[in-house]
N, C-alpha and C positions, 0 to 999 in steps of 0.2 A: 390585839390592839382593836377596840373598835370604834369609830368612824358611825355619824347620823348624817343624811344626804335630807335636806326639806325637800321638794317637789309640789308643786301644786295638788292637794285631796290629797298628800300619802308621803308620811314620810316611812324611807328607808333606812334599816340601820344594820351598816355592813360587819362583820366581823374576821378582822384578820389575823392569821395566822402563821404563825416560822417555827422553825427547831433549831435549838443549840446543838452547835456538835456533841456533845453527848449523846444526844437522843437518837442523833441522826447514825451515828456509829452504833448504838446496840440495833436499831431493827433494820442496819443495813446488814447487819448479820444474822438478826431474825428471816428476814424478806429474801438471801443471799443473795445482795446485790453483788454485780462483777465490778473490779475496780481494774486499773490499769495497771500492768506490770514494766511492758516496753512498746516501743513502737513499732506497727509495723513498715515496712522499708520498701515491701514491693509492690509497685504501680497496681492497679486498680486498671480491667481493660474487661472490658466489654467486647462478645464477639463481632461488633458489626464494624467496631476501630481496627477489632485485630483483623478481619479479611480488607476493608479500604487502603490499612498497611501496607497486607500482600500486596498488594494493587496499585499500590504507588498512588492514589486519589484523595482529593481531600475529602475532609469531613464533616459536610455541611450539617452535621445535627450539633457536633460536640460544641462546648461553650465553656470558658472558664467563668466559673460559679465566687466568687470569694470566700475566703476562711473557709475550705471544707475541715470539714471534722479532721481528727486526725484517723487513722487504725490503732488498735493496739491486743497486741496478748494481754487478757486479762484471766484473773480468778477469781475464787468467792471470796467476799471482804472477812477479816480477822479480826477481831478487836485490841487480839494479841500481839498483831501483826500490822501494827503500821506502817513500815518503812516499805511502801508500796509508791510508784511513780506521781510524784507532787500531789502524799500528802503532806507536805509542809508546811503548805500553804489551807488550813481551815476554810477558808472562806469558798476557792475554786476547786477541790477536790471532790466533792460529790457535786452532780451535772446539776438543770435545773429540776431536769425531769424527776433524777432520781428522786428528788428534795419531795417531787410528788405526791410521789409513790408513795415514802416515807413518812409526810401526813396524811394522806389517804390513807392508808392500814392502819395509821393510829383512828383516825375518824370511826371508818369502816370495825374496826372493834369495841368500842367504848360503848358502855352501857349508858342509860341511862336512866333506866326504870326496870324492871322487873327483869331479868336474864330468862326466867323459864316463858314469859312470855314474849321472848324473843325482839323485845324494848333495846334492841342494839345496835349500833351502826346510824350513820347519817344519813343512809341510801334510807334508810327508815324513817328518820325523821322527816326526809324534804316527799317519801309519800304520804305520811301523814301534816302535811305540809305544816310545817313549824317552821321552816326554813324553804323559802320558796325558790332558793338556789344554792350549791355547792363548787365551786369550782375553781380550776388553778388560773393564776394570770397570764396574760399574752404579756412578751417583753417587748415595752411598749407600742407605739402606732405603726402603721403597716406601708402608712405614705411616704414615699421618700421625703429626706431634708429640701429645703431651700435659702442660701442656695447648695449646689448641689457640694456631695464629700465626697471623700477618698473609698470608695465602694469596699475596703477591708474595714473601713469605719462603721459599716454599717451595724446593723440588731439584726440577727439572724430571721425574724419575724420580715423584718423591710427586703431582706437578703432573697427568700422566699417568694414576696411581692415582686422583688423586680426580673427574679429570674428562673419564674415558676410563675405564677400566675399570671403574669401578662399573657394576652392574644400572639403577642409577635413571638413569643417562647413555643408557639407547637409544633417546632420543626426541631426543637431540641433537647436532649436528653435530657429526660426527669433527674433534677439535685437529692436520690434518695437518700444517700448521707446526714445532710444537710433537713429533710423529711424527718427522718427518722431522728434526728438528734432532738426535734424540734416538738414532735406527733407524738413520736412513742413506735415503735417495732409493730405493734399490730395496722392500723394506719399506713407505715409508708411499705408493710408488705401490699397492699389492696393495690397501690399506685404501682406501685413493682408489678404486682399482678399483670396491672394495664401495657407494659411491655408487648400483650396479646396484640396488643392498637398497630405495635409494627409487624407483627404476625402476619394480620392481613393486608400488606399493602401487595405481597408475595402472590396471597389466595383475589384481593379483588385482582389484578394484573390479568390473572389466568381465566379467571370468570369473566371480563369483558371482552378478552379477546374471543373465548370460546360464542359470547353472547354477538360480536361482529363478525365471525363467521359463518354464526344463523344467517344474515344476510345478504352473504355470498350462497348459501344454498338455498336460501327462498327463490334467487334467480336459475338457478341451475339444478336441482334436485325436485321440484315436484312434477307429479304423474299427470304427462299428456290429456290424459280423460277424467283427468276433474277441471281443470282449466282450459281444456283442447274447445276449439268446437266439433260439434254433433256430440255432443254427454247429454245423456236421453237416461239415466238413470234415477226415477222417482222414487223418492223416500218415505216412507212411513209417518203419516204425524208427531212431532215429537209431545204432543198433548191429547186429549179425548174429542176437545174443544180443537185443533190445529186440522189446516188442510194438510195435505199433501204439499212436499217443497221437491224442487230439481236440485241432486247434486251440486251442482255445478257454481250454485249462489253459495259455498262456503270458500270459497275460491280464495280469497284474500283473507276468511279469517285462519285458512288453513296455510295460508304464506307467514300466515304473523304467529303461527305456533310451533313453524319451523325452530322460529328465530329462541325458543326452551325447549325445544324437542327435538334433538339432531345427534349425528354418531361423536362430536366434540363433547356431552353431555355423560359421554360412558366415562371420557378422561377428565372431565373435572369433577365425577364421582368419586374414583378412587387418588386425586391428586388429593382432594380435600379430608377424604378419611384417610389416609399417611399422613397430612398436614396436621389436622388432631390429635392421634397418636403422637408422633414427631415433635407437636408443641408442646405436650403435657409430658414426654421426656426432658424436654428440655428445661419446663418450668420446675422439674423436681431437682436438678443439680443448680438449679439459680437458685432457687429458695436452699438448696442445702450449700449453699455460699455462700446470703444473705445473711442466716437465720447465723451463720457462726462468728462473720464478720459486728453479726450486734449484739452476738453472746445469748442466741436465745437457743444453741444446737442442743443444748440438756435442759432446755426449760422444762421443768416437769410439776403445776402447783398441784400438788398432793395435798399440801394445806390450806389448800383455797372454801375461803367462811363460806357458810351456808348465806341462800339470798334471801333478804329479809321477808318477802312474800312464802316464801319455802317457813322459816321461821314461826310467821305471825298465823298460819294454816294446821302446822302440823299439828296429831291429838298428844305425841310422846315426845318425850325424851331419850335417848340410848348413847349410850357411851363412846364417841370414836374411839375405834381398836389403834388407830395410828395416835391421834394426840392426847386419849384419857381424856377428852374434854365432853363434859353434855354436853348435848347436841339435839336439834328437832331430830325428828322420825316417821316415819309413814308405815305402817303396819304391811308386809305382803299383799296379807286381801285386800285391805283401802285402796292399797297402790294397782292391782289386779283391777279393782273395778272402775279406775280411773280412766287405766290404760281403756278397758275393754270398750269404754262411755270416749272417750275419744280417736279410737279407730271407727269405731259407728259415728262420729260427727265427717269424719274425713269420708268416710263412703255415701253419706244423706249428700254432702254435697256434690260430691263429684257425682251421685246422682241428679242432682239438681244440674250440673253440669250440664249432663248427658240431653235430661228437659228439655234443656234453651238450644240444645243445637239442635234438637227433633221440634221444637218449635219453627227457630231459623229457618230448616227444611222444608216447611213446609208455609212459609211463608215465602219464601224464593218462587215455591211451587205457587201456588195459588196467586200471588201477586202477576211472573209468566202470563196466568192465563185470562184476568185483568186488565193486562195491557196488550194481550192480542184480541181482546174483544174490544179496542178502544178503536173508534175510529178515523185514526190515524195512522197512515201507513210508515210512516218510518218508524213510530213506537211499537208497531205492530213486528212489524220487522226483526229491531234489537230486542225484542221482549226479555229471551233471554237472558241479555246480554245485563239491560236494566238494573231487571228480579238479580242476577248474580253479582250485580257490586253492591246496589243497596243493601245487601244480606252482607254480605261483608264487610260494608262500615257498621251496619246496626249489629253483627255476632261481636265485631272491636269493641263497640261501646258494652255489651253482656261481661265479655271479659273482663275489660277494666273496673267493671263495679263487682262483679262476686271476686275479683283480688282484695278489692276494697274492701267486703264483709265480710271473705273468711280470715282475711292477713289481723282482723279484728276479735276475729273467731278465736285462730291459734293462740292467741298474745290470752287467750283466759285459761284453752285449753293445758296448754303449754304451762302455767303460772303454776298447776294444785302441787305437782311432785316432785320437783327437780332440785334437786339440794341448790350446788352450785351456779351458777353462770354461766359457765362453760360446757354445761351439760343442759343448763336452757337452751343457751341458743344453739346449741346444736340441734335438740329436739326440735325447736321450732323451725329452724331450718329447712328442718328434713319434711315437714306438716307441710311445710309453705310450698313448697319442693313439689310434693304428690302433686298436692292440690294446683299448685299453677301448670306445672307438668301437663296435665290433662283439660286443664284451662284453657291454654292457649295450644294447646299440641291437634288436637279431639274435634276441632273441624278443619286441619290440612289433613289428619289421618282420612277423616272420612272420603274427601274429596279424591284424595289420591289412589285408595285402595279399597272405597265402597261404593261411593256414586256410579253409575252408571248400570247399579244390577237392575235392569228392567222390566227382565223375561223377552216377549216375543211376542208380536201382533198376535189377538185373539191368545194371548196369556200374559198380562202386563202381572209385575205385582205389585200393589199397595198401600201406600201407610194411611193409617186411620180411613181409609176406602180414598186417597187421591192418588192419583197413580207415584208411584218415584219417579224422580227427574232425574234424567238423561244428562250425562257432558255436556257444552256446549256443543257447537259446532267445532272447535278448532280440537277437539279434546279432552279429559280432563285434565291435564297437566297444563295447558294456559289456565283454565277454573282454579285450579295450584295454584299458578303462579302469580295470581292477581290476590287472591286469597291470602298468598304471604309478603304480597307487595302492600294493601291495603292494613297489616297486623300491624306488622313489622314497622315499617314506613309511619306507620299513625299512632303508632306506640312513640315510638322518638320525636315525631313533634308535640304530641302530648306532655310527653316528659320537660321536652325541653320550656311549653308553656310554664307547667308546674316550675320550672326552676326561674323561671321568670317571676311567676308567681311567688316564690318567696325572696329573690330582692326587693322585692314590692311590700314584699310584710315587712323583710327588717326595717325599709324602711322607715314603713308607717310607725312599728314599733318603738323608733327612734324617737319619732314627731311627737307619739304619743306620750312618754315619758317627760315632750320636753317640748310642752305647748306653748306653751311661752314663745315659743324660737318660733319665727316664722318666716323669717330669710333665709336663701339655701345661707349665705355668708356668714349668719348667724350663727346657726349649727355645728358648722366649720368651726368656727373658733369655740365654741361651746363643750366641740369631741375635744380639742387642745386645752383647754384649761380641766377638763375636768380630770379629775383624777382615775386613775389605773383601772381599780376597783367596779368603780361606777361608773366608765367606756365600757366594760365588758359585759358589767350587768346588760343593756343597752342590748346586746345580742343576743342571737335566737341561738337555743340549744342544740347540740349536736347530741343526737337521736343512732349514735350507732353508725356502723356499715352493709348492714344487710340492708336497702333501700339501693344504697348503689352496689352490693355485689349479685341482688335481682334482677337487675337492669339487664347487668350479662344471661340475659337468659334467650337473647340473639344468638348464644354462641351454637343453643340446639336451631337456631334458624341457618342459619351457614353450616352446616350440617349436614341433619336429621335429613333438609328439604333442598338440599343442594341443586340435585338436580333438575328441581321443576323450575330452581331459582338462579343461572348463572348470576346478575348482580348483586345477589344481598351479598356477599362480602365487602363491592361498594359500596355501599349505604350502610352499613356494618362499620367502616373505616370514616367515614364520613360522618359518622355518630360520638363512634367515640372519641374521636381528636375534639371535638367542641365540649365532650362529656369532660373529659380528665382536665382541662381549664375551666370549665364552670365550676368542677370539685374543688378545683384548687382554690378558684378563689372565693369557695365560698368555705373552708377550713383558714384561708387567711385575714379573709377580709369580713365573713357572715356572723361564723359560729364562737361561740365561747369557745374559751383554747379545751378540748376533753383532757381529760385526765389519762394516764400513760397508762397501756397494757399489753406487758408482753404476750408474744406471741413467736412461733417458731413455724407457721404456715399460713393457711388459710383459711386450716379446718379441713370441716365439713364439705366446703363446696368444692376437691380438688376431688374426692370418689363420684359428689356427682355431676364434674367437669366429666369424671371417667367414665361412667355411666352412658353420657351424650351421645361421648366419642363410640363404644362400641354398640349404641344403638343408630349411632349416624351410619353405619357400616351395612347394616341389616337393613335399613330404609334404603339407602340409594340401592342397595342391589331389586331389591321390592320393586321400588321404582320406576327403575329401567325397562324390568324384565317383565309386569303385568300394567305400570300406567304408561310409559314413554309407544312408540310404533318403532324400537331401535329395531327390537329383536321381529319382530314379523315381518320387519322389511328385509332385516338380513337375511332369513327362511327365506326370501321369496326369492332375493339376488343371485342367492345361492343351489334354489332348484326350480325356480322357472325362466326368470328372465333377467339380468345383472343389471340393465337400463330402466328398469323399473317398470316397462309395460307391458300393461294389465293389471298393476296391480291393487289398483280398488276397485275392479268387475273381483278378485281372489274373496279380498274381506266382504263381501255383501252375498246374499243370498235372495231368494225368492221369497216374499213370503211364503207363509202358509198352504194350501188347497183351503181347508176352511175357513180362513182367514179371508183369501178372493174368491170364495161364494158367496161368503157372506157380504164382501162389500162392492161385488163384481170386480171389481178393478186387482194389479198383482204391486205391490210395489218392495222396495227391497231393504232386506235384515242384513245380520252378521252372521255369517261362518255356523248357517244349520241349514237343514234338509227342506224338502218340501211338505215335511210333516213334524216341524219343530223343529225337530234331534240336531245336536251338534253332528257338523264333518267334521273327519280323521282328521283335515287338519286342525283341527282345534286341540285336539290331541296332540297331536305332534309339538305341537307349538307351547299347550302344556306344560308338554317333558324338559321341550326347549326350554322353556325361562325356569321350570324349577331347575337344570342345570346349571344355566348361567347365576344364580342365586348362591345352588354351595359352591362354585367354582372363587365366583367372587368372593364370601366372606373370607372364605377358606385362605384363595391368595390375598385378601388386604390382613385381612386375620395374621397369619405367615410371616411376613414383611414386618407385621405393625412389634409381634414380639420377637423377630429379629432384633428388633431398633431397643427395644427394649434389653434386649440377654449384650447386645456390642455398645449399647451407650449406659457407664456407671451411672448411679445415683448421688455419687457423689465425688468429685475432680479429683484427678491423681493431687492438685497442688493446695484441691482444702486436706485431702487428708493427712496430707502433711505439714500443715500447717495446727492441723488438732493435735497432732499426735506432738510439735511445741508446742503448746501451747501446755498442755496433760505435764507435759517435764517442767517447765517453765515455774506448773503450779506448783508440781510437788515440792520444787528444790523451794517454792516461796514459803511454802505453808511445814515447813518440814517440823517438826518439833523440838528434833536437835540439832537445830542450824541456832 
């Protein structure tokens, strides 16, 4: 059916497609759609409901969402076995999303020109701008009817708007079955994975408590020789033109550093490392349960179609050994050359990140010298802190800029030779993650493990002729905490601004398509009167879940560097509460309805999260051992004085004799003798630090492995359902029945 809509300066032609029963049956068998055999009567209860029920506590997160989709035992559709549950009603037997899948399958397979030249499928037509859009229709308007009606009378889109997309729903469970029923399994699994937000709650509580303990330690655990009277430690200059300074001047900064650098951070590091491992183990169980409930546990896209871009660019064809069909093919030599080119581009972009990091390091050093030379004593006193903070902000802007550039570049690199959409997405995500990992974490890694290696008086290390920057007065850990907060919170703020711009863009697109309507009341009336296909055309295109998943790079911030910033889980929790609701509103109200995609897990993102969890264990071990003052203080307590009396003097040493003779004065530096060589205590501490790293990571990895062995990936209940379903499917499809 064809419809035309006249608008100012343009005419839009809509082609409406539907499939008759015979076509639905043919393609349902072709693409292995699953259909119901019997209703599953067992109730669906999550872990928090079970715990609250056992404790006899009210569940404030629960809500009664109307028209819950029933759970079925299912089997693959067979045309010669039409005695399935509900098959007597041809209008309702296939769900709306299944009808969308069938129609899209037909459109994706239909040739419109030369098959050898890859002129096949609606995606290619969209790329060539023959059509401006192709989308399934939303089920009516999302706004609730006036006057109010019974909740059971609402459409599925209205139910999602009222019970999921509203801000008042932020404290309730997400209606995952409704989301899956409307948007399909791939999008539903993304929102199911966001139960990670709930897991952030205990992490944020523990992190906040550790941070508050830091305030108590500020009052009780500061060495007397630092903030007491009579302090006469004259420290060496922090830069070539800087003057000598008294160690007591950093008393306040040292206390501030204890908020992030105290004994509690060791417990927090162990807790968060085990938290990450346990969370991923629980997600595997949850994912297996959901994929079975949503009929995707045995989903294998063996016959996935070649991508239009691959089809267009492939230099030759080859017979598919599975389907026997001639398909586009890239020879191995050309594949190797393009793979090598892609790797070289990644290496070059990583080098660009490191170049920018070096430039920011030089910027901080030079800016601190410029500020120090200024006439204002206040700015001179805070030169290092001002340079450090401004450098963090500049680094955030560079990170976001390079992310944009490389994401566009990765699209071009990945488009070259990956045959299927699944392979394309996996390789694209992997390329972007490798780059983003270096892009986001290079600066924190530098501050945590490399900043502060400046040599000693008379023999300073330099970078391009500029003396290496030292850690701030409170130590490297407070610098790292500042860097993490600026990057993490700044990125979240910018993302929220982008969400707001997206809403304005959506409003402007509707306004642009209806320029003759100036008043809001008229536009609302127009939306009600417009045909469904016209109203949906005015919405934004859903560009997939890549950007949504990529925002979860915060998982690395709250695990890899949590020892430096106990409040990171709290900021992530607040951001994710907002993010879930914004994403829900986008999908329900602002995006065209995406074509349903089946999926049994979150794809390559899970191995990426596992990699981050393992990196977190190693990173926290080295942070506590080498960046924090925890090990030196512990060493001093057990070898010298349990009250930390004399600890400051223990960590300092007089500058070398050659430096004293040249400058006619002496000053203090760290763990060196009068010739500039390391003291024995330095090597004792180094051995203890390395021992701490080995013990820490072995204990955490052992406990994590124990959790992995004790907790099966598939629960007994799900295993029983799978066996029951296999038995019922075998009975239903048996040829001799």
